[in-house]
N, C-alpha and C positions, 0 to 999 in steps of 0.2 A: 670957676669950674666946679661941677659937682664932684663930690668925693667918691672915689671908687672903693667898693667893698669887696671882700673875698680875696683869695690868694691867687697869684699868677699860676698858670698851668704848669710852669716849669718847677713850681714849688709843691705840686700835688704829690701826695704820698703814694708811692708804688704799691701795687697789691701785695699782700702778705704771701709768703711761700705756701701757707696752708690753703689759701684760696686757689692758688695755681694747681696744687695737688688735687683739690676737690674738682676743679674743672677737667683736669686730665682724667681722673677716675670716672667722672660722669660721662665723658666722651667715650672712654673705653667700654664702659658698661652698655652704653647705647649701641655701639658697634657690635658688641657680642650678642645683644638681644636681637638686633636685626639679623645677624647670621643664624641664630637659633630659629627664629621665625621662618627664615628662608628655607633652612634645612627641613623643618617640620612640614612646611607647605609642600616641599618636593616629595617628602616621604608619603604624605597623605595622597597626593596626586598619583604617585606610583602605585600605592596600595589600592586606590579606587580604580585605576585604569587597568591593572593587571588582573586577568581572569582568576577567580578564586578556585580552590580545589573542588568545591561543589559544582561550579559551572563547568569545569573540565570533566568532572565525572558524568554530568548530564550529557555533555557533548559526546563522550565516549559511548554512553549507553545508546544514544540516538544513532550513532554511526553503526554500532553493532546491530541494532534493529533493522536499519536500512539494508545492510548486507544480508541479514537473515531473510528479509522479505524478498529480495532479489532472487535468492536461492530457492525460496518456496515457489516463486512465480515460474522459474525455469522448470522445476520438478513438476508443478501442476500442469504446465503446458505440454510437457512430454507425456504425462499420463493421459491428458485429454486427447492427444493425437492417437495413442494406442487404443484408447477406449472408443474413439470415433471410428477407427478402422474396423472394429468388431461390431459396433452398433449400427452403422449405416446399412450394411446388407440385410440385417435382420428387419429393420424398419421398412426398408424398400420392399422386401418380400411380403411383409404383412399388408402393406398398402396395396401391393399388386394383387395378392390373393383376394383381398376383400373387394377390390374393384371388379375382379373377374368372377366373384362369387365362388371362389375356389377354396376349399378347406385344405390347410397345410397337412402334410403327412404327420402322424402322431410322433414318430421317432424324431422328425425334424423339429417339431415343437418342443420335445423334451430336451434336445440339444440347445435350443434357444434359451430355455429356462435355466439350464446349467450355466450357459455363458452369462446370462443376466445376473445370476447369483454371484459369479466371480467379479463382474464389473461393479456390482453394488458394494461388495465387500471392500473394494479399493478405497471407498470413501468413509469407512469406519474409523473412528478415533482420529479425526483430522487434526493437524497441528494448528496452533493459534497463530494467526498472522495479522496483517493490517486489515482494516475494515474492507478495503477494496478487494484484497485477495480473498478474504473470507466470503464476500458476496459472490465472486466468480466461482469459488469452489462449491458453495452451497447451490448455486444455479445449476452447475453441471451434475451435482448429486441428485437434485430434484428431477432433472431430465432423465437420468438413468433409471430412477425409481419409477417414473412415469412410463418409460419404455418397458420396464419389467411387468407393469400392469397390462400393457398392450400384449405382451407375449403370453401372459397368463390367460387373457381373454381369448387369444387365438388357440391356445391349448385346450380350453374348455370347449371350443367349437368342434375340435376333433373328437372329443369324447362324449359330447352331449347329443341330445336327440337331433335328428336332421331338421326338424321343423324350426328349431331355435338357432340353427347355425348361421343363417343370414343375419339375424340381429346381433349375434355374438361377434361375427366377423366385422360388422359395421361398427360395433363398439370398440373392437381392437384397432380398427383403422383410425377412429377418432382419438384414441389414446396415443397411437403412434404419431399422429399429427401434432398433438399437444407436446409430446416429448421432443419432437424436432424443433418446434417453436421455442420451447423453454431452453433447449440446448443452444439455439442461435443467439438468444439474449445473453446467456452466460459466455458464449464464445466471443461475442462483441466486447463484453466487459474484460475478458482475458486479453484480448487484443490491445485494449487501451492501457491496461496496467503493464503490459510488456513494453509498450511505447514509453510510458512514464518511467519505467525502470531502466531505460536505455537499451532494451533488447530489440527494438524495432517492431514492425508489424509481425504478428504471429497468428495465422489463421487456422482455426481448428473446427470450422463449421462442417457439419455433416454433409456427405455427398449423397443427398437423397432427392435432388431436384428442388425446384422452387415450391415452397409451401405458402399458402395464404397466411400473412401475419408473421412469417419467419424472417429474421434478419439474414442478409447475405454479407459476405466479407466485401470490403471496399475496393478490392482489385489491386491494392498497392502491393509492390513486390515484397516478398518475405524478407524480414530483417531491415527494411528501409524505414526511415523516419525515427531511428533511435537516437 
């Protein structure tokens, strides 16, 4: 039989105590490292997922701007209604007089001019709002200024030579028509931004009858669609 070499397993030397301590220490270190990595990963995930103070500040600014714009839209709509109530009868009278070849009374023309100065002053130093609100405000202002030119043309007809009155009245009528058309575009814009702001349909179109090229309101109920 071949001769066996080596020592029986029961005679193998047991591991030294130092080796056992080393293994225990290594296992403990590994567990601690895993715990630290897990905690670090959780902290990073929390820090990344949690909104920063900068993000919160931006959100607060945007919310404040949205509230400000809604308030500006409400105030602009109220002003447009008041302005339209005063503007409509003046433009109707100018168109009617011009169509009939009738020169308005000079005192009446002076009252119109005074009213137009007041209406124009309302748009001085406008507040800064969103682009959509600024567009609506600018359109209304332009329409009022155009109407003021129509009134001035009508006033000139009352004071100028009779031979030129027909042409001056025709010019006043054209200016009045342009004012109505410009107002209708701005009123449509104002209606839309009211809907976008949750105020529903708000119609501030002038009560002057249907003009060629002028927009009319859509017929929706006031306040609906908000």
